[in-house]
DORO-761605 format. One record per residue (C-alpha): chain; residue in three letters; x, y, z. Coordinates in Angstrom, 3 decimals, padded with zeros to 6 digits, m for minus. Each point is the difference from the previous one (the first is absolute). Layout:
% residues N
@kette=A; rest=ALA; east=X; north=Y; up=Z;
...
This chain:
% residues 125
@kette=A; rest=MET; east=133.866; north=078.383; up=086.161;
@kette=A; rest=SER; east=m001.293; north=m000.716; up=m003.497;
@kette=A; rest=ALA; east=000.477; north=002.390; up=m002.926;
@kette=A; rest=ASP; east=m003.757; north=000.706; up=000.068;
@kette=A; rest=ASP; east=000.090; north=000.861; up=003.720;
@kette=A; rest=HIS; east=002.982; north=002.279; up=m000.529;
@kette=A; rest=ALA; east=m001.727; north=001.759; up=m002.925;
@kette=A; rest=LYS; east=m003.184; north=000.416; up=002.076;
@kette=A; rest=GLN; east=002.033; north=001.596; up=002.817;
@kette=A; rest=GLU; east=001.629; north=002.457; up=m002.427;
@kette=A; rest=ILE; east=m003.354; north=000.813; up=m001.622;
@kette=A; rest=ALA; east=m001.662; north=000.561; up=003.408;
@kette=A; rest=LEU; east=002.794; north=002.477; up=000.785;
@kette=A; rest=LEU; east=m000.555; north=001.763; up=m003.351;
@kette=A; rest=VAL; east=m003.733; north=000.349; up=000.815;
@kette=A; rest=LYS; east=000.743; north=001.360; up=003.487;
@kette=A; rest=ASN; east=002.615; north=002.479; up=m001.271;
@kette=A; rest=TYR; east=m002.287; north=001.133; up=m002.841;
@kette=A; rest=CYS; east=m002.739; north=000.770; up=002.520;
@kette=A; rest=VAL; east=002.470; north=001.939; up=002.197;
@kette=A; rest=ALA; east=001.170; north=001.925; up=m003.084;
@kette=A; rest=LEU; east=m003.611; north=000.953; up=m000.853;
@kette=A; rest=ASP; east=m000.200; north=001.780; up=003.366;
@kette=A; rest=THR; east=002.790; north=002.365; up=m001.120;
@kette=A; rest=LEU; east=m002.041; north=001.291; up=m002.980;
@kette=A; rest=LYS; east=003.363; north=000.331; up=m001.794;
@kette=A; rest=PRO; east=m000.247; north=m001.298; up=m003.581;
@kette=A; rest=ALA; east=003.795; north=m000.383; up=m000.282;
@kette=A; rest=THR; east=000.027; north=m002.282; up=003.076;
@kette=A; rest=ILE; east=m002.974; north=m002.077; up=m001.164;
@kette=A; rest=ARG; east=001.448; north=m000.241; up=m003.532;
@kette=A; rest=THR; east=002.877; north=m002.173; up=001.315;
@kette=A; rest=PHE; east=m002.446; north=m002.906; up=000.506;
@kette=A; rest=PHE; east=m001.050; north=m000.115; up=m003.678;
@kette=A; rest=HIS; east=001.565; north=m001.182; up=m003.255;
@kette=A; rest=LEU; east=m001.703; north=002.815; up=m001.930;
@kette=A; rest=ASP; east=000.421; north=003.715; up=000.595;
@kette=A; rest=ASN; east=m003.348; north=001.104; up=001.459;
@kette=A; rest=GLU; east=001.202; north=003.172; up=001.725;
@kette=A; rest=ARG; east=m002.157; north=002.425; up=m002.001;
@kette=A; rest=GLU; east=m003.107; north=m002.144; up=000.578;
@kette=A; rest=LEU; east=000.729; north=m000.123; up=003.752;
@kette=A; rest=LYS; east=000.563; north=003.775; up=000.206;
@kette=A; rest=GLU; east=m003.407; north=000.525; up=m001.615;
@kette=A; rest=LYS; east=m001.687; north=m002.468; up=002.371;
@kette=A; rest=PHE; east=001.537; north=001.536; up=003.152;
@kette=A; rest=LYS; east=m000.282; north=003.711; up=m000.770;
@kette=A; rest=GLU; east=m003.302; north=000.318; up=001.917;
@kette=A; rest=TYR; east=001.109; north=m002.261; up=002.876;
@kette=A; rest=LYS; east=000.979; north=001.519; up=003.329;
@kette=A; rest=SER; east=000.875; north=m003.360; up=001.550;
@kette=A; rest=LEU; east=m000.288; north=m003.706; up=m000.683;
@kette=A; rest=ARG; east=000.208; north=m002.859; up=002.483;
@kette=A; rest=CYS; east=000.405; north=m003.433; up=m001.580;
@kette=A; rest=THR; east=m000.589; north=m003.276; up=001.859;
@kette=A; rest=ILE; east=000.258; north=m003.538; up=m001.352;
@kette=A; rest=THR; east=m003.123; north=m001.787; up=001.242;
@kette=A; rest=ALA; east=000.663; north=m003.426; up=m001.563;
@kette=A; rest=PRO; east=003.343; north=m001.580; up=m000.926;
@kette=A; rest=PRO; east=000.767; north=m001.103; up=m003.580;
@kette=A; rest=ASP; east=m002.449; north=m002.701; up=m001.093;
@kette=A; rest=TYR; east=001.253; north=m002.091; up=m002.892;
@kette=A; rest=ASP; east=m003.299; north=m001.962; up=m000.440;
@kette=A; rest=GLY; east=m000.962; north=000.321; up=m003.634;
@kette=A; rest=GLY; east=003.198; north=001.971; up=m000.495;
@kette=A; rest=ARG; east=003.427; north=m001.319; up=m000.840;
@kette=A; rest=LEU; east=003.481; north=m000.168; up=001.428;
@kette=A; rest=ASP; east=003.105; north=m000.748; up=m002.040;
@kette=A; rest=SER; east=002.971; north=000.177; up=002.366;
@kette=A; rest=SER; east=002.603; north=m000.708; up=m002.702;
@kette=A; rest=ALA; east=002.773; north=002.539; up=m000.665;
@kette=A; rest=ALA; east=m002.034; north=002.024; up=m002.511;
@kette=A; rest=GLY; east=m003.112; north=m000.572; up=002.070;
@kette=A; rest=GLY; east=m003.433; north=001.542; up=000.120;
@kette=A; rest=ALA; east=m003.039; north=m000.090; up=002.221;
@kette=A; rest=GLN; east=m003.606; north=001.104; up=000.077;
@kette=A; rest=PHE; east=m001.942; north=000.210; up=003.233;
@kette=A; rest=LYS; east=m002.610; north=001.972; up=001.907;
@kette=A; rest=ILE; east=000.450; north=002.023; up=003.173;
@kette=A; rest=GLY; east=m002.399; north=001.915; up=002.186;
@kette=A; rest=MET; east=000.823; north=003.689; up=000.313;
@kette=A; rest=LYS; east=m001.587; north=002.824; up=001.942;
@kette=A; rest=GLN; east=000.810; north=003.604; up=m000.817;
@kette=A; rest=VAL; east=m001.113; north=002.932; up=002.115;
@kette=A; rest=VAL; east=000.197; north=003.114; up=m002.163;
@kette=A; rest=GLU; east=m000.222; north=003.569; up=001.223;
@kette=A; rest=MET; east=m000.550; north=002.533; up=m002.767;
@kette=A; rest=ARG; east=001.533; north=003.484; up=m000.108;
@kette=A; rest=SER; east=m003.511; north=001.411; up=m000.438;
@kette=A; rest=GLY; east=m000.862; north=m001.160; up=003.523;
@kette=A; rest=GLY; east=m002.854; north=m002.119; up=001.267;
@kette=A; rest=ALA; east=000.180; north=m003.283; up=001.832;
@kette=A; rest=PRO; east=002.618; north=m002.488; up=m001.201;
@kette=A; rest=SER; east=m001.474; north=m002.672; up=m002.245;
@kette=A; rest=THR; east=000.804; north=m003.672; up=000.453;
@kette=A; rest=ILE; east=000.380; north=m002.122; up=m003.104;
@kette=A; rest=GLU; east=000.130; north=m003.767; up=000.478;
@kette=A; rest=THR; east=001.189; north=m001.885; up=m003.060;
@kette=A; rest=ILE; east=001.102; north=m003.354; up=m001.277;
@kette=A; rest=VAL; east=003.145; north=000.618; up=m002.035;
@kette=A; rest=THR; east=001.079; north=m002.398; up=m002.727;
@kette=A; rest=MET; east=003.741; north=000.431; up=m000.342;
@kette=A; rest=VAL; east=002.266; north=m001.366; up=m002.726;
@kette=A; rest=VAL; east=003.711; north=000.002; up=000.863;
@kette=A; rest=SER; east=003.163; north=m001.317; up=m001.613;
@kette=A; rest=ARG; east=003.775; north=000.011; up=000.239;
@kette=A; rest=LYS; east=002.790; north=m000.341; up=m002.570;
@kette=A; rest=ASP; east=002.185; north=m002.408; up=001.993;
@kette=A; rest=PHE; east=000.783; north=m001.122; up=003.543;
@kette=A; rest=GLN; east=002.077; north=003.143; up=000.648;
@kette=A; rest=SER; east=m002.787; north=002.357; up=m001.142;
@kette=A; rest=PRO; east=m002.794; north=001.136; up=002.293;
@kette=A; rest=TRP; east=m003.606; north=m000.907; up=m000.608;
@kette=A; rest=LEU; east=m001.741; north=003.001; up=m001.583;
@kette=A; rest=ILE; east=m003.614; north=000.787; up=m000.853;
@kette=A; rest=ASP; east=m001.062; north=m000.410; up=m003.628;
@kette=A; rest=ARG; east=m003.599; north=001.028; up=000.527;
@kette=A; rest=LEU; east=m002.719; north=000.460; up=002.606;
@kette=A; rest=ARG; east=m003.752; north=m000.186; up=m000.132;
@kette=A; rest=TYR; east=m002.073; north=001.363; up=002.869;
@kette=A; rest=GLU; east=m003.534; north=m001.299; up=000.578;
@kette=A; rest=GLU; east=m002.262; north=001.257; up=002.733;
@kette=A; rest=LYS; east=m000.283; north=m002.593; up=002.755;
@kette=A; rest=PRO; east=m003.500; north=m001.500; up=000.100;
@kette=A; rest=LYS; east=m001.864; north=001.061; up=003.142;
């Protein structure tokens, strides 16, 4: 297996685990997938949420992105993500389908890939 293939496997696992962590609505759990401390921001975002169900709808796509599988590597890619959000205020759950641009990096081969930043765009209909 090439270094790129190995990095892609690890990154796909990061994406999957991040999505699973979103379902918990626990900022401290989700925070472990990021380089930066975003706990306060996450608490604010989730305070009105009753539940969240995250599904990856498209695997990481590196077209137009980048992948550097070296020790201090980095990558940028897009994934499809669907989130079904139920608010505390009630009403029908809303489904949000997005294309997420994710930038990830690691310090060395022993360090996990972590998220540097995310950008959500509504998926074109």
